[in-house]
Each structure stands twice: as structure tokens, then as C-alpha cells.
N, C-alpha and C positions, 0 to 999 in steps of 0.2 A: 225459498227465501221467506223472510219475515216482513210483513207489511203492517204498519201502524194504522189503527183505526182512528179516523178523524171524526166521523159521525156514524150513528146507527139509529135510524128513526123509523117508526111505524108510519106507513103511508096509505094503508087500506087494510081490510080484514085479513089478518095473518100475513101481511106483506110488509117487508122492511127494505129500506134503502140504506146502504152502507158505503161510505166513501173511505178509500184507503190511500195512504201515501205510497207512491210507486216510484221511488227514486232509481231503482235498479232496472226498470222496464225500458226496453228499446221501443219507443213509441213509433219510430219510423217503420218498423217491421210489423206492427200490430195491425191485424186485420179485423174488421167488424165481423161479429159472429163467433169469435173465439171465446174461450172460457178460462176460468181459474179453477183449479182443483184444490179444495180447501180442507185442511185437517182441523177438526174441532174437538174439544174435550182433551182428556189426558189419558196416557197409557193406551190401552187397547179398546177403549169404549168412547165413542163409536169407532169401529175398526177402519172403515173405509172413508176416504175423502169424499167431499161433496162437490160435484161439478156445478159451478154457478157462472152463467154467461155474463159478459161485460156489457153494462148498460152505457157507460160514458167513459171516454178516455181523454183526459185533458193534458196535452203535452206541455203546455205552458206552466200549469200548476204541478205537474208531475203527480197526478192522481188518477185512480181508477174508481169508478162507481159501479157497484153491483146491486141488483134488486133480487130478493129471494123471498120465497113463501115458506112459512113454517108447515112442513109436511111430515116431519118425523123428529127423532131425537136429535140428530145433528143440527138441523136448521133451528130447532127450538133452543139449543145451546147458543147458537149464533145470535139469536135475538136478545140474549141477556148480556152480550158483550158491550163494554163501555168505551167511550173515547179514551185514547191513550193505551189501550191494550193492543196486543199484536196477534196476527193470524199467521199460521204456517201455510204458505201458498206455493203451489206449482203453477207456472204459466207465465204469460198466456199460452194456451194449448189449442190444438185442433186446426182444421182448415176452415176459414171463414168465408164470408160472402165476397165474390168479386165485385168491384165497383165499376159498373158499366158506363163508360163515358158517352157511348152513342145513344143511350136511351134518352128520350125526351120527356116521358112521363112514366113513373113507376107506381106500382101499388105495393104498399107494405101491409101485410096481413098477420096479425098476432093474436094468439088465443091464450089467455091466462098468463102463466109464467113464461110463455113463449113471446111475450111482448118485449121484454128488456133488450135482447140483442139487436132489435131492429132500429133502435134509436141512434146508435153510433153510425150504423150504415146510412140512415137517413141524413144525418149531419153531413157526411162526406158526399153523398149524392147531391145534396142541396148546394154545397160548395162548388160542385161542377155544373151548376145551373139547371139541374134536373127538376122537373115539377113532380111533387110528391103528394099522393093521396094515401092516407093510412086508415085501415079498418081494424078496430080492436074489439075482441070478444071477451066477455066476462059472464060469470054466473048471475050476478045481481048488482044493484047499485053500490052496495057496501064493498064490493070486490074491485071496483073500477080504480085504476091508477094510471098515472103518466099521461093523461089526456092533455094537460096543459103543456107538457114537454113536446108532444108530437104536434100540437097546434103551432109551435114555432117553425115547423118544417112545412106546413101546408094544411090542406083540408083533412079533417078527422071525422070518421063515422064510428059510432059505438053500437055494438050489439050486446044485448043481455038475454039470457035464457028465459028470464021471467018477464021481460019487457019493461022493467022498471026504469031503464035508460035507453034511449035510442030505439033501434030496430029490435023487435022481439024475435029471438031465435039465435042463430049462430053467425059466425063470420061469413060463411058462404051465403047466408040469406041477405046480409047487408051488402055484399058485393053484387049480388043479383039485382038488388034495388038500385044500386049506384050505376050499374052498367059496366061495360068492358072496355072503356076508353083508356087503355094503358098499354105501354110497350112491354114492360118486364114486371114479373111478379116475384116478390121476395116474401117468404112466409116462415113463421116458426110457431109451433103450438102442438097440441095433442096429435097423435098419429092419425086418428080418425079424421081430424080437420085437414091434415096434410094430404091424406089419401083422396078426400073429396076434391081438394084443389088440384091435385095431380091429375085425376081423372077428367076434370072439367077443362083444364088448360094446357096439358102437355102437347096437344096437337095444334094449339092456337097461339101460344105465347112463349117467349123466352122466360125462364124463371129458375129460381133456386129455393130449396126448402131446407130448413134447419131442423134436425130431428132431436127430440128429447129421448135420452136413453140412460138406463142405470149403467154406471161405469165403475170399474174397480181401480185400475191403475191410472187411467186418463192419458196414457202415453202410447198406447197400442201394443204393449208388451204381453198383456194377459189374454187378449182375444175374448174378453167377456162381454163385449158389446157389438158382436157381429150382426150385420144386417144383409139381407139378400139384395143384390143389384143385378142389372142386366149384364154387368161385366164380372159377375161372381160375388163371393162374400167380401164385404169390406168392414173395416172397423169404424164405428161411429165417432169414437174419440180422436182418431188419428186421420183417417181418410175424410171424415166429416168433422163436425156434425152437419156441415152444409153439403147437399148433393144437388145435382141438376134436376130440374123438372123432368119427370119421366124416367129417372135413373133407378129409383128404388122399386123393388118388386114386393108387393104386399101379399100377405097370406089370405 
């Protein structure tokens, strides 16, 4: 489908927020943690679509907001797009986060470009009366984004690798400093971060992890994003990107 660009603005170092008109999307079936597979450029360059997670879904306004980081040619082209232009979009795609009504207090843990999919989840959990604590990890002060958005949901802790903001170190360091007073963990970020969280909490907490992966088709047809799980090989784009805590097998 074609989605009209309403805004496309820089919000941090190489990070952009884009709002899209989404009149054709069925918001009632949209799960937090799902993504859009976006074609940018013309002809065969770039060849593959870019999977970008959904940051915010506004059913009343019929809009979807995505946040992306310029990491290559495709996302660089996206950063130049203007209000009124259109994107070729597949989605929403994937299996998102389940919204657990029985949780009383949850921890949202996001690292870098893994931060965006946690916001829509947090909104829905908040609507269910769940207490939310968010830990966000970035490289440095210039890379920090969405802190004010997550503050609307509850307490927010920031970790930066160079210590320029918040706790010096990684998301896992900030969580240790905070303590383990939560029922359920939801996380998205680099695989190394997810592995650390998995190893620390799979025997202690309920939880769900969203994995970042290179995807070709985005719909499970090409089997290009397979990952090993305790139940065998699964497709990150179709069976995920969200998996249960303790489900994925790491190399």
C-alpha cells in the first residue's frame, strides 16, 4: 500500500521520526512490536525493503509513526523524504508483544534502535493500569531520543556507554542499579543485549524479547532470517520478531 508522509524530522544523531497516514490499516488487529517493510528509492536500488518497527499507532487520527536510524543507503534515502510524498509499505507485519493484563509492574528495556517498538506496547499496558519502568540505552548524549515520550508512561532510566547521561554502561547495568522489582520484562535491542537479559532473567521472570534481524521479504516466504529456538528454526519476520524469554538459542 501507499502511505502519505505527514512529517519526517530529525530527533537525535542520525535518528528520524516519520508520521504516516494509515487510512487502510486495521488498528484493531495491530499488535505492538510489529513492523512495516518499506521500499525506498526507484527501480532496483536499493533492492530490498527496510523493516522499520512501529513506534506509535493512533487509531483516532489514523496515523502510524516510525522511528529509524540512518545506517545505510535505504534509510539515508528515507531521511530526505518530504511531507506529502508517499512510501510503498507492506504491513503491519510480524508477531508482536502480547499485552499481559495480569502483570502489575513491567520493565521495558530498549537499546538504540530497539527503543521504538516499546512505546506502543507501553501505551497499551498503561491503559490496562500496569505500572511501567523503562530503561533506555544509547551510545552517548547526542544519541538519546524518546525520553520525554516514555516519561508519559512512568519512570525512565537512561544508560549511556560513555556516561554522558544517566548510568555509565549498558541497559543491563542500569537494570542492576534499579533492582529487580518487576513482574514481566519486555525488551528490544542488539542481540548481545538480549542475550544478557535472557541469561539473567529466563529462570526468574516472565518476558518477551524482540529481535533485530536483516530481512528480505518480511513475510516469511524467503527463509532469509531464520533463528535457532528450543522448538527448532523459526523465521524472525513471521514467527517473531518477538519471542518468549528463554526461547531463542544463542550461538
